[in-house]
ZAVOLO-909552 format. One line per 3 residues: number of its first residue (from 1); for each residue z, x, y of C-alpha. Coordinates in pm, 1 decimal, padded with zeros to 6 digits. Example, Ala and Ser with C-alpha at 12.3 -4.5 7.8 and 13.67 -1.06 7.14 Angstrom:
// ZAVOLO-909552
1) 00780.0 01230.0 -00450.0 ~ 00714.0 01367.0 -00106.0;
***
This chain:
// ZAVOLO-909552
1) 10766.7 11907.9 -00259.4 ~ 11128.7 11915.4 -00192.7 ~ 11193.0 12117.7 00172.6;
4) 11368.4 12453.9 00101.1 ~ 11543.5 12424.6 00418.9 ~ 11766.8 12122.2 00277.4;
7) 11885.9 12392.3 00050.1 ~ 11990.3 12643.8 00285.4 ~ 12342.8 12588.2 00414.6;
10) 12406.6 12929.8 00534.8 ~ 12243.5 13276.5 00604.9 ~ 12367.1 13379.0 00255.3;
13) 12112.9 13125.5 00095.1 ~ 11811.5 13305.0 00176.2 ~ 11899.1 13624.5 -00007.8;
16) 11734.3 13448.0 -00372.0 ~ 11408.9 13329.0 -00155.1 ~ 11101.5 13521.5 -00257.3;
19) 10889.5 13622.9 00025.2 ~ 10665.5 13322.2 -00005.5 ~ 10974.6 13110.5 00018.3;
22) 11102.0 13277.0 00330.3 ~ 10741.3 13201.1 00467.9 ~ 10772.6 12860.8 00415.9;
25) 11110.4 12811.6 00588.4 ~ 10986.5 12991.5 00869.3 ~ 10750.3 12690.0 00871.5;
28) 10991.0 12378.1 00824.6 ~ 11251.8 12508.2 01066.7 ~ 10896.0 12481.2 01330.5;
31) 10868.2 12136.4 01232.0 ~ 11284.1 12053.5 01253.3 ~ 11274.6 12291.6 01643.6;
34) 10928.9 12091.2 01733.3 ~ 11049.4 11757.9 01602.8 ~ 11396.9 11771.2 01756.6;
37) 11275.8 11939.6 02080.8 ~ 11000.1 11629.9 02122.0 ~ 11323.6 11434.1 02130.3;
40) 11584.1 11583.4 02332.4 ~ 11417.6 11781.9 02540.6 ~ 11496.7 12208.6 02547.5;
43) 11344.3 12563.8 02501.6 ~ 11068.5 12483.2 02280.8 ~ 10781.3 12785.2 02315.8;
46) 11077.7 13051.7 02276.4 ~ 11215.4 12945.4 01967.0 ~ 10918.0 12888.8 01796.1;
49) 10823.2 13256.7 01876.7 ~ 11085.6 13422.7 01685.0 ~ 11175.2 13231.4 01377.0;
52) 11055.3 13485.4 01139.6 ~ 11244.3 13778.8 01347.9 ~ 11562.7 13522.3 01346.5;
55) 11470.5 13456.8 00938.6 ~ 11483.0 13852.9 00900.8 ~ 11735.7 13901.4 01044.5;
58) 11998.5 13713.0 00879.5 ~ 11845.9 13860.2 00547.6 ~ 11909.6 14221.8 00627.5;
61) 12261.5 14162.3 00833.8 ~ 12596.6 13949.5 00766.1 ~ 12658.9 13796.4 01099.8;
64) 12971.9 13654.3 01008.7 ~ 13118.3 14007.0 00995.1 ~ 12822.3 14194.3 01190.7;
67) 12742.7 14125.9 01521.6 ~ 12410.9 13970.9 01679.3 ~ 12449.1 13977.7 02050.1;
70) 12169.8 13755.2 02201.3 ~ 12004.1 13803.1 02515.7 ~ 11956.3 13446.6 02769.4;
73) 12030.5 13258.8 02440.0 ~ 11796.4 13023.4 02480.0 ~ 11567.3 13119.9 02199.4;
76) 11859.2 13077.8 01951.9 ~ 11751.2 12763.3 01757.6 ~ 11635.6 12901.3 01432.0;
79) 11987.4 13070.3 01419.1 ~ 12171.0 12786.9 01441.5 ~ 11970.2 12578.1 01194.3;
82) 12032.4 12873.5 00991.1 ~ 12384.4 12904.3 01022.4 ~ 12512.0 12608.9 00901.3;
85) 12426.4 12383.1 01225.8 ~ 12109.2 12201.6 01111.5 ~ 12282.0 11840.4 01029.0;
88) 12319.9 11830.6 01383.7 ~ 12048.7 11961.7 01527.4 ~ 11908.8 11599.2 01629.6;
91) 12207.6 11596.5 01888.1 ~ 12043.4 11923.6 02019.7 ~ 12193.9 11978.1 02457.9;
94) 12333.9 11606.4 02383.8 ~ 12687.0 11509.4 02488.8 ~ 12896.7 11568.2 02211.6;
97) 12632.2 11765.0 02011.6 ~ 12484.8 12145.5 02000.7 ~ 12461.7 12357.4 02301.0;
100) 12132.3 12514.4 02387.0 ~ 12252.1 12857.9 02349.8 ~ 12491.6 13052.2 02169.9;
103) 12817.6 12904.6 02192.1 ~ 13179.0 13069.3 01963.7 ~ 13311.4 12750.5 01947.3;
106) 13055.0 12626.1 01708.1 ~ 13053.8 12880.5 01442.3 ~ 13140.6 13235.4 01357.6;
109) 12812.1 13377.7 01403.2 ~ 12792.3 13335.6 01780.5 ~ 12975.0 13572.7 01956.7;
112) 12925.4 13503.9 02321.3 ~ 12820.8 13201.8 02493.3 ~ 12537.3 13361.2 02726.6;
115) 12261.1 13139.7 02942.4 ~ 12166.9 13508.3 03158.3 ~ 11945.1 13775.2 03117.7;
118) 12011.5 14106.1 03070.3 ~ 12354.3 14147.5 02919.9 ~ 12270.9 14199.7 02538.3;
121) 12241.7 14556.6 02548.1 ~ 12563.1 14577.4 02778.5 ~ 12793.9 14347.7 02536.6;
124) 12639.8 14519.7 02257.1 ~ 12739.8 14885.7 02389.6 ~ 13095.1 14734.6 02420.7;
127) 13085.4 14596.0 02067.0 ~ 12983.1 14922.4 01947.6 ~ 13245.6 15135.3 02111.6;
130) 13477.3 14904.8 02032.2 ~ 13383.8 14950.1 01656.0 ~ 13435.8 15311.1 01667.8;
133) 13775.1 15276.6 01833.0 ~ 13881.2 15075.7 01567.0 ~ 13692.0 15268.1 01295.5;
136) 13540.4 14992.9 01157.2 ~ 13148.3 14981.0 01010.1 ~ 13024.9 14598.1 01071.6;
139) 12661.0 14609.2 01234.2 ~ 12588.5 14587.6 01588.9 ~ 12247.3 14411.8 01655.3;
142) 12101.8 14266.6 02007.6 ~ 11821.5 14099.8 02080.1 ~ 11667.3 14124.3 02402.4;
145) 11325.1 13995.1 02548.6 ~ 11066.9 14221.6 02754.5 ~ 11109.6 13997.3 03051.1;
148) 11498.2 14075.1 03024.2 ~ 11510.7 14429.0 02933.1 ~ 11335.3 14504.9 03272.1;
151) 11677.0 14366.9 03457.1 ~ 11924.2 14615.7 03593.2 ~ 12206.5 14544.1 03340.4;
154) 12013.4 14632.8 03073.4 ~ 11871.7 14970.1 03213.8 ~ 12234.7 15041.2 03295.9;
157) 12344.6 14956.9 02956.4 ~ 12060.7 15186.0 02836.0 ~ 12168.6 15458.4 03028.5;
160) 12499.2 15438.0 02862.8 ~ 12419.3 15442.6 02498.3 ~ 12510.0 15798.9 02430.7;
163) 12885.9 15692.2 02418.8 ~ 12810.3 15576.0 02119.2 ~ 12819.4 15764.4 01795.8;
166) 12762.5 15511.5 01517.2 ~ 12508.1 15242.7 01420.4 ~ 12351.1 14980.9 01724.2;
169) 12027.4 14848.7 01716.1 ~ 11830.7 14707.7 02006.6 ~ 11538.7 14469.9 01899.2;
172) 11287.9 14458.2 02188.5 ~ 11134.1 14082.7 02088.6 ~ 10796.9 14103.9 02335.1;
175) 10579.7 13843.7 02371.6 ~ 10452.2 13912.3 02742.1 ~ 10662.3 13642.9 02872.5;
178) 10985.5 13528.1 03027.5 ~ 10949.9 13164.6 03179.4 ~ 10604.8 13267.6 03338.2;
181) 10421.7 13600.1 03286.6 ~ 10697.5 13926.4 03305.3 ~ 10620.3 14118.6 03593.5;
184) 10629.2 14463.3 03728.6 ~ 10558.2 14785.0 03619.7 ~ 10761.4 14802.2 03287.9;
187) 10531.4 14447.6 03217.9 ~ 10199.1 14655.5 03269.7 ~ 10332.7 14941.9 03085.9;
190) 10402.5 14686.0 02783.6 ~ 10062.4 14487.2 02812.0 ~ 09855.7 14814.1 02772.7;
193) 09992.1 14894.4 02476.8 ~ 09932.4 14571.9 02360.3 ~ 09591.4 14578.6 02425.5;
196) 09528.6 14927.2 02242.4 ~ 09672.0 14759.4 01937.1 ~ 09570.9 14509.3 01687.4;
199) 09798.3 14378.2 01409.8 ~ 09609.9 14556.0 01191.5 ~ 09722.8 14867.8 01375.7;
202) 10054.5 14794.1 01389.0 ~ 10108.5 14648.4 01055.1 ~ 09982.8 15028.4 00955.2;
205) 10219.9 15173.4 01176.0 ~ 10493.5 14964.5 00986.8 ~ 10386.2 15134.5 00655.8;
208) 10416.1 15458.0 00822.7 ~ 10783.1 15422.2 00912.5 ~ 10874.9 15264.9 00614.4;
211) 10720.7 15592.2 00439.8 ~ 10976.2 15768.6 00642.7 ~ 11249.1 15543.5 00661.4;
214) 11590.1 15761.6 00519.2 ~ 11800.8 15563.1 00310.2 ~ 12145.3 15735.8 00413.9;
217) 12243.3 16094.8 00425.7 ~ 12233.8 16432.8 00508.8 ~ 11836.1 16389.8 00545.0;
220) 11877.9 16166.9 00870.5 ~ 11846.1 16440.0 01102.2 ~ 11511.5 16564.2 00981.5;
223) 11362.4 16200.7 00937.3 ~ 11422.7 16123.7 01296.8 ~ 11223.8 16426.2 01387.4;
226) 10971.1 16383.2 01202.5 ~ 10906.0 15999.0 01277.2 ~ 10948.0 16077.8 01683.7;
229) 10691.2 16319.9 01620.4 ~ 10474.6 16051.0 01471.6 ~ 10537.5 15777.6 01698.5;
232) 10496.5 16027.8 01990.1 ~ 10110.9 16094.4 01894.6 ~ 10034.9 15698.1 01808.0;
235) 10246.4 15490.0 02026.3 ~ 10327.0 15522.3 02413.0 ~ 10660.4 15311.8 02477.6;
238) 10852.3 15600.2 02305.9 ~ 10754.9 15801.5 02586.4 ~ 10974.2 15577.0 02797.7;
241) 11285.5 15518.7 02564.8 ~ 11276.4 15911.7 02420.9 ~ 11326.7 16018.3 02739.1;
244) 11688.1 15828.2 02743.5 ~ 11717.7 15987.9 02389.7 ~ 11702.1 15694.4 02232.3;
247) 11498.8 15663.6 01904.5 ~ 11211.3 15459.8 01925.8 ~ 11048.7 15247.1 01625.5;
250) 10700.3 15039.2 01636.0 ~ 10574.0 14840.8 01770.4 ~ 10576.7 14611.0 01428.6;
253) 10459.5 14254.3 01382.0 ~ 10729.4 13995.5 01441.8 ~ 10600.9 13720.7 01249.4;
256) 10562.9 13990.1 00891.9 ~ 10886.2 13890.4 00743.0 ~ 10859.7 14130.6 00484.0;
259) 10783.5 14441.8 00681.4 ~ 11054.1 14317.0 00904.7 ~ 11319.5 14305.1 00622.7;
262) 11300.4 14649.4 00512.7 ~ 11280.0 14834.4 00860.5 ~ 11628.5 14572.0 01006.1;
265) 11780.4 14719.0 00684.4 ~ 11674.5 15099.2 00698.1 ~ 11779.0 15068.0 01038.0;
268) 12097.8 14931.3 00984.1 ~ 12197.3 15292.0 00843.3 ~ 12118.4 15511.2 01108.2;
271) 12455.6 15630.4 01240.5 ~ 12326.8 15582.6 01586.3 ~ 12176.1 15367.4 01845.2;
274) 11778.9 15284.9 01842.9 ~ 11497.3 15074.2 01901.8 ~ 11311.9 14857.7 01755.3;
277) 11013.4 14693.9 01948.2 ~ 10893.7 14403.4 01765.7 ~ 10546.0 14159.7 01906.2;
280) 10618.0 13791.0 01841.8 ~ 10382.4 13524.7 01983.1 ~ 10556.5 13297.9 02237.0;
283) 10502.2 12914.0 02130.0 ~ 10335.1 12995.9 01756.0 ~ 10290.5 12759.0 01513.2;
286) 10258.8 12415.7 01783.5 ~ 09915.1 12433.8 01957.3 ~ 09995.5 12302.8 02298.2;
289) 10328.6 12556.5 02334.8 ~ 10051.3 12826.4 02161.0 ~ 09810.0 12753.1 02457.5;
292) 10049.0 12708.2 02720.0 ~ 10364.0 12872.7 02686.4 ~ 10506.5 12853.4 03021.7;
295) 10496.9 12451.8 03032.6 ~ 10677.4 12436.0 02711.0 ~ 10944.9 12730.4 02773.1;
298) 11235.8 12432.6 02887.9 ~ 11123.6 12065.4 02851.8 ~ 11207.6 11715.5 02867.9;
301) 11136.8 11509.9 02575.0 ~ 10707.1 11467.6 02490.4 ~ 10500.3 11288.3 02262.6;
304) 10471.4 11482.5 01971.5 ~ 10195.4 11322.7 01814.8 ~ 09926.8 11339.7 02095.1;
307) 10007.6 11725.3 02152.4 ~ 09995.8 11667.3 02507.8 ~ 10218.9 11847.6 02774.1;
310) 10506.7 11743.4 02861.6 ~ 10547.4 11471.0 03177.5 ~ 10716.4 11567.2 03483.6;
313) 10777.8 11181.7 03507.3 ~ 10645.9 10959.9 03766.9 ~ 10953.2 11023.5 04038.5;
316) 10936.4 11339.7 04308.8 ~ 11205.1 11597.3 04273.7 ~ 11355.7 11823.2 04524.7;
319) 11175.8 12103.0 04422.8 ~ 10814.7 11935.9 04434.1 ~ 10919.5 11829.3 04762.5;
322) 11097.3 12170.0 04858.9 ~ 10737.0 12367.2 04706.5 ~ 10474.0 12112.9 04906.6;
325) 10708.6 12201.8 05241.4 ~ 10737.1 12541.8 05216.4 ~ 10353.9 12579.5 05164.8;
328) 10305.2 12350.9 05505.1 ~ 10560.2 12566.4 05659.2 ~ 10362.1 12910.9 05516.5;
331) 10030.2 12759.6 05655.5 ~ 10184.2 12750.1 06016.2 ~ 10367.6 13069.1 06003.8;
334) 10205.4 13383.8 05821.4 ~ 10544.7 13585.0 05881.5 ~ 10720.4 13342.6 05559.4;
337) 10708.5 13499.1 05257.2 ~ 10811.9 13375.9 04928.4 ~ 11061.2 13541.7 04622.6;
340) 11100.5 13456.0 04310.7 ~ 11293.3 13605.5 04010.1 ~ 11059.1 13493.3 03727.9;
343) 11075.0 13165.8 03820.1 ~ 10767.4 12983.7 04034.3 ~ 10750.6 12702.1 03840.4;
346) 11102.9 12593.7 03843.6 ~ 11171.3 12699.1 04200.4 ~ 10844.0 12502.5 04334.9;
349) 10641.4 12812.9 04416.5 ~ 10284.2 12720.7 04245.1 ~ 10106.7 12586.1 04541.1;
352) 10258.6 12838.9 04770.9 ~ 10165.2 13142.9 04526.4 ~ 09790.7 12971.8 04489.4;
355) 09744.0 12913.7 04859.6 ~ 09918.8 13282.2 04996.1 ~ 09890.0 13477.0 04691.5;
358) 09955.4 13782.7 04939.5 ~ 10269.6 13636.5 05014.1 ~ 10403.5 13547.9 04702.7;
361) 10631.9 13784.1 04495.1 ~ 10768.9 13708.8 04131.8 ~ 10962.9 14044.2 04072.0;
364) 11088.8 13948.2 03767.2 ~ 11454.1 13864.4 03604.8 ~ 11599.5 14065.6 03917.9;
367) 11754.2 13879.0 04147.3 ~ 11956.8 14148.4 04309.0 ~ 11644.4 14297.2 04391.6;
370) 11467.9 14009.0 04519.1 ~ 11774.5 13986.9 04793.2 ~ 11719.5 14342.9 04882.6;
373) 11368.0 14342.4 04909.7 ~ 11379.8 14046.3 05126.2 ~ 11669.0 14223.9 05341.2;
376) 11424.1 14498.3 05376.3 ~ 11133.7 14227.6 05494.1 ~ 11380.6 14058.1 05732.3;
379) 11442.6 14405.3 05909.1 ~ 11065.8 14439.9 05935.4 ~ 11002.9 14106.3 06127.3;
382) 10922.3 13904.5 05843.2 ~ 11048.7 13552.5 05734.6 ~ 11157.8 13584.0 05358.4;
385) 11265.2 13308.8 05155.9 ~ 11416.5 13404.3 04833.2 ~ 11378.8 13116.6 04624.3;
388) 11653.1 13127.9 04260.1 ~ 11829.7 12917.0 04094.4 ~ 12219.2 12851.6 04175.5;
391) 12356.5 13020.5 03827.8 ~ 12109.8 13336.4 03911.6 ~ 12177.6 13332.4 04261.0;
394) 12543.9 13458.4 04201.3 ~ 12439.8 13738.2 04014.8 ~ 12323.2 13898.2 04344.1;
397) 12609.8 13829.7 04520.4 ~ 12693.3 14176.3 04629.8 ~ 12352.4 14202.2 04782.1;
400) 12366.3 13898.9 04984.7 ~ 12717.7 14041.5 05104.6 ~ 12587.9 14407.9 05189.8;
403) 12219.0 14356.2 05299.2 ~ 12179.1 14001.3 05435.9 ~ 12539.8 13909.4 05533.2;
406) 12693.9 14245.6 05681.5 ~ 12327.2 14308.8 05904.0 ~ 12300.7 13935.2 05958.7;
409) 11981.4 13907.5 05869.9 ~ 11734.0 13573.5 05837.2 ~ 11710.3 13584.6 05525.2;
412) 11672.7 13231.3 05370.0 ~ 11844.0 13128.5 05035.9 ~ 11652.8 12834.6 04876.7;
415) 11912.5 12762.3 04597.2 ~ 11740.6 12483.7 04349.7 ~ 11961.6 12344.5 04022.7;
418) 12278.2 12350.9 04301.0 ~ 12551.4 12147.7 04175.2 ~ 12556.3 12017.1 03770.5;
421) 12251.0 12039.0 03569.2 ~ 12277.4 11820.0 03260.5 ~ 12195.2 11948.4 02925.4;
424) 12156.4 12295.6 03003.8 ~ 12568.0 12278.6 03066.1 ~ 12831.6 12555.0 03135.6;
427) 12583.9 12855.0 03162.5 ~ 12367.3 12704.1 03411.6 ~ 12596.4 12479.5 03674.5;
430) 12533.8 12569.0 03994.6 ~ 12861.1 12463.4 04064.6 ~ 13024.4 12760.0 04266.0;
433) 12742.5 12919.4 04524.3 ~ 12930.4 12717.5 04840.2 ~ 13253.0 12945.8 04700.9;
436) 13032.9 13243.5 04730.6 ~ 12841.8 13221.9 05020.6 ~ 13135.2 13072.0 05254.2;
439) 13312.7 13375.1 05203.2 ~ 13068.3 13542.7 05396.0 ~ 13023.6 13574.8 05797.1;
442) 12736.4 13488.7 05976.8 ~ 12561.0 13298.0 05691.5 ~ 12474.4 12908.8 05727.3;
445) 12514.1 12700.3 05417.7 ~ 12311.6 12350.0 05425.2 ~ 12263.2 12055.5 05181.8;
448) 12018.2 11837.6 05259.2 ~ 12079.0 11432.3 05096.5 ~ 11740.9 11347.5 05146.8;
451) 11350.1 11515.2 05140.7 ~ 11363.5 11451.4 05538.8 ~ 11675.4 11690.8 05523.3;
454) 11544.3 11920.9 05304.2 ~ 11251.5 11959.2 05556.9 ~ 11445.1 11974.8 05823.0;
457) 11633.8 12225.5 05713.9 ~ 11354.4 12470.9 05566.0 ~ 11191.8 12466.5 05942.7;
460) 11539.9 12527.2 06130.3 ~ 11573.0 12795.8 05874.8 ~ 11233.3 12944.0 05976.9;
463) 11339.3 12946.6 06277.6 ~ 11713.3 13068.0 06254.2 ~ 11769.6 13443.3 06322.3;
466) 12067.9 13471.6 06066.6 ~ 12089.7 13449.7 05685.7 ~ 12044.1 13102.9 05588.0;
469) 12125.1 12875.6 05228.8 ~ 11967.3 12540.0 05162.9 ~ 12126.6 12444.3 04843.9;
472) 11957.9 12108.9 04656.5 ~ 11988.9 11965.3 04309.3 ~ 11758.4 11921.2 03995.5;
475) 11721.3 11568.0 04073.8 ~ 11453.9 11317.2 04186.7 ~ 11473.5 11282.9 04602.2;
478) 11598.2 10945.9 04733.7 ~ 11361.5 10674.3 04849.5 ~ 11539.8 10600.0 05145.6;
481) 11593.1 10861.7 05419.7 ~ 11951.4 10875.4 05521.2 ~ 11997.3 11016.5 05865.0;
484) 11602.3 11109.1 05980.2 ~ 11771.5 10873.2 06319.2 ~ 11993.2 11119.5 06426.4;
487) 11914.5 11491.6 06528.8 ~ 11945.3 11782.7 06260.1 ~ 12117.7 12040.4 06398.9;
490) 12284.1 12368.5 06252.1 ~ 12715.5 12283.7 06209.5 ~ 12661.2 11849.6 06296.0;
493) 12759.5 11593.0 06084.5 ~ 12566.7 11241.3 06110.5 ~ 12738.3 10912.7 06132.2;
496) 12576.9 10694.9 05856.3 ~ 12805.7 10370.6 05871.4 ~ 13083.2 10279.1 06068.4;
499) 13354.8 10071.6 05905.5 ~ 13721.1 09922.2 05980.5 ~ 13890.2 10045.5 05736.4;
502) 14169.6 10352.7 05693.5 ~ 13886.1 10555.8 05431.2 ~ 13638.2 10757.2 05557.4;
505) 13394.5 10895.2 05284.4 ~ 13278.9 11240.4 05397.5 ~ 12994.5 11363.5 05181.5;
508) 12768.7 11680.6 05124.3 ~ 12400.3 11686.4 04994.9 ~ 12313.1 11414.5 04737.4;
511) 12650.7 11245.1 04680.8 ~ 12550.8 11085.3 05044.4 ~ 12342.2 10798.7 04847.9;
514) 12666.3 10732.4 04630.4 ~ 12889.6 10711.0 04894.8 ~ 12617.9 10465.3 05067.0;
517) 12627.3 10262.6 04744.1 ~ 12982.8 10266.0 04704.4 ~ 13046.8 10103.2 05082.6;
520) 12858.9 09846.7 04985.8 ~ 13021.1 09731.0 04674.5 ~ 13364.3 09791.7 04861.4;
523) 13191.8 09580.0 05146.6 ~ 13185.0 09307.6 04924.0 ~ 13546.4 09309.5 04815.5;
526) 13607.6 09314.2 05200.5 ~ 13671.9 09622.7 05262.4 ~ 13471.8 09803.0 05536.9;
529) 13457.7 10165.0 05461.2 ~ 13308.0 10468.3 05715.6 ~ 13053.6 10698.1 05539.1;
532) 12983.4 11055.8 05719.1 ~ 12673.6 11300.7 05592.7 ~ 12857.2 11684.8 05643.3;
535) 12485.6 11797.5 05621.3 ~ 12639.4 12159.5 05628.6 ~ 12910.0 12339.7 05439.6;
538) 12899.7 12626.2 05677.2 ~ 12942.6 12618.6 05954.3 ~ 13154.0 12264.0 05982.1;
541) 13147.4 12031.3 06250.6 ~ 13449.1 12001.7 06393.4 ~ 13382.5 11635.2 06524.6;
544) 13457.4 11533.0 06127.3 ~ 13849.8 11631.7 06243.8 ~ 13876.1 11355.9 06444.1;
547) 13871.1 11094.7 06140.2 ~ 14222.2 11249.6 06061.8 ~ 14321.5 11241.1 06459.4;
550) 14243.0 10905.1 06397.8 ~ 14497.1 10819.4 06110.2 ~ 14216.0 10768.4 05879.6;
553) 14239.2 10868.9 05454.6 ~ 13966.9 11105.3 05417.0 ~ 13793.0 11125.3 05128.4;
556) 13548.4 11422.6 05071.6 ~ 13271.0 11438.4 04780.2 ~ 13061.6 11727.4 04680.6;
559) 12867.3 11843.8 04406.1 ~ 13019.0 12156.7 04388.1 ~ 13380.4 12293.0 04212.0;
562) 13698.1 12128.0 04420.6 ~ 13786.3 12521.3 04453.5 ~ 13647.3 12674.0 04729.9;
565) 13420.1 12386.2 04816.6 ~ 13331.6 12183.7 05133.4 ~ 13671.3 11957.9 05084.5;
568) 13860.1 12330.1 05064.4 ~ 13660.6 12417.2 05375.4 ~ 13736.2 12139.9 05577.3;
571) 14123.4 12111.7 05454.1 ~ 14105.5 12455.0 05588.4 ~ 13982.2 12409.0 05930.2;
574) 14183.6 12112.7 05961.7 ~ 14468.2 12327.4 05864.2 ~ 14448.6 12606.0 06078.0;
577) 14403.8 12358.7 06385.0 ~ 14639.5 12150.2 06350.5 ~ 14887.8 12509.7 06314.8;
580) 14721.8 12672.2 06651.1 ~ 14701.0 12321.8 06839.6 ~ 15053.1 12171.1 06718.7;
583) 14818.5 11872.6 06644.9 ~ 15102.8 11649.0 06458.4 ~ 14817.6 11378.2 06421.4;
586) 14577.8 11603.7 06274.4 ~ 14883.3 11742.2 06072.8 ~ 14951.8 11370.9 05940.9;
589) 14591.1 11283.7 05830.3 ~ 14542.9 11582.3 05631.6 ~ 14881.6 11490.9 05386.3;
592) 14615.6 11200.2 05302.6 ~ 14321.9 11371.9 05237.8 ~ 14117.5 11329.5 04887.5;
595) 13904.9 11586.4 04732.2 ~ 13611.5 11463.9 04481.2 ~ 13404.2 11731.9 04287.6;
598) 13406.8 11897.7 03980.2 ~ 13786.6 12039.5 03855.7 ~ 13862.1 12366.2 03684.6;
601) 13732.7 12368.2 03354.1 ~ 13369.1 12397.6 03246.9 ~ 13140.7 12050.8 03267.5;
604) 12989.9 12056.9 02895.8 ~ 12643.2 11952.4 02844.5 ~ 12558.9 11565.9 02902.0;
607) 12360.2 11414.6 03130.0 ~ 12385.6 11472.4 03453.3 ~ 12468.2 11123.0 03555.6;
610) 12767.3 11146.7 03317.3 ~ 12890.2 11523.7 03457.1 ~ 12864.6 11330.6 03759.3;
613) 13069.4 11046.5 03660.9 ~ 13326.9 11300.6 03535.7 ~ 13342.8 11440.5 03863.2;
616) 13456.4 11096.0 03996.6 ~ 13132.6 11147.6 04258.8 ~ 12919.4 10791.6 04130.3;
619) 12937.2 10463.2 04322.5 ~ 13182.9 10295.2 04083.6 ~ 13379.2 10607.7 04029.1;
622) 13432.1 10642.2 04472.1 ~ 13501.3 10281.9 04445.2 ~ 13791.3 10292.5 04192.4;
625) 13895.8 10653.7 04391.3 ~ 13945.9 10420.9 04733.9 ~ 14122.9 10090.2 04543.2;
628) 14326.9 10322.7 04377.5 ~ 14443.4 10436.8 04720.2 ~ 14464.8 10078.4 04854.2;
631) 14669.1 09916.0 04568.6 ~ 14841.3 10239.1 04390.1 ~ 14967.5 10143.8 04068.5;
634) 15324.2 09996.8 04049.3 ~ 15626.7 10185.6 03899.3 ~ 15779.3 10015.0 03583.9;
637) 16148.0 09976.4 03664.7 ~ 16263.7 09878.3 03348.0;
***
């Protein structure tokens, strides 16, 4: 039998298909997604859950002209397949391949490059207001998950929907899951509705709604009121959204393509914002993901034929090392609290949660609230550890400033996925946390290079009476402890290797290992370089300025943006000291300084090793940099 999906080169090709053919296409899309992700890795469970929903939206709307705003965006795989990118899908999340998130550079059906939760309703609101001002009639649709809708930005946008006097449809995709089970009062509210309705009840509700949906014209107001009355009696969530003056429809079966198409077509004719509540099953169609959607939220490659869980690999990660150490510290000190924003697995807190359930808090996708809760706990004498990915922590900058730094409270920020993150690409890189945090007084910023330093930094943070940030990458921990023979103290660097050449490599965090490898390679070529482990981005060790005064060429290395990063901080400190102390030797040393790290652009998706190569942080690139300084290119006099 010919695969129908092979005949779908764009959303317009869905229009002629029958209901049964659309169901067949859904199954074929699931096969493509599952097979591709088993080879490349990616977000599996969430994408399997929205296949029928995506098909129905593309059948009812024309997203070449209409606008579809994705929340987070990691669930857009079926959308990509249907919008002319099927042939490239085997290059998902690969260098020069398809992004794992919406990308306007790939298709006019993608409006924003997104990767963070809570943005779709607000951006849809802005687009609807823009269309309202321009007098254009394109349809605006925002797809938001039940975990994302509890984000503060989502609620702020919902509170302002009354500004819109035209069509705007919010589709609430309710699967009871974020990366882990959705947390909070809103999640409990939704779950009570789920328990009170079987899918047969949902279908009946859908049918009742379809009977009342207006076509277009003066009956809209009257029909809306009738529907609202029916829904208030039958479905609890309507009360929440109706209190915000948002017409609410649902809940409906998110795998019933036919009913969703009719609903989308009817709701597209409303002249006001509305919300459609849809139930989907995360991981639908692939038994392991269906049974364990947490494991298959974001996965590496896995064996498809065995339907086994994806392997985490044999090497120990920084995340695992962090999780074990925090659980150990929690066993010693009852004041230690762990807080995460819907990321217990990703941040390594599963062991802590199991052992100390009463001291573990998952507050959902609400990073700003996580920081303020931690500040309140610290004010009460507790020791809160806020565990969040770097790319998401920056969303809480104001709270870190106001409630942690300004108050000088001992909140510990455990920043996972710092630096380049590999195939998730620009939306998820952790290349700006030092630049954000080092602006703030009172903060300590540590960047451990190995497991020993990670453990020491956690112990130190637990005893330091000020805000303390620890950044570490999505990476395996090195086999060696680079500086365990030297004391680990706030603001103190460690000399790992002293050479007799003019070159000094000062590395922060995991680039320390590459700096040592580069030093060994250079030694074979007769060039002995010094290697220093900076350990801290703030406060900086003033002893590092001695290398400038000695006439050395200082080369800084960091898995971070050069702008605002560690190298910039060292340059600023050296410049300030040279000016204040009228230090000519220091001033001369500054003029030879070289900074290595991420440049002024967004690194595309690729293997993390390749991204480090682009940042000149691999051993070979460091050697190339040093040799380039030793033997600068000759001018061509011809």
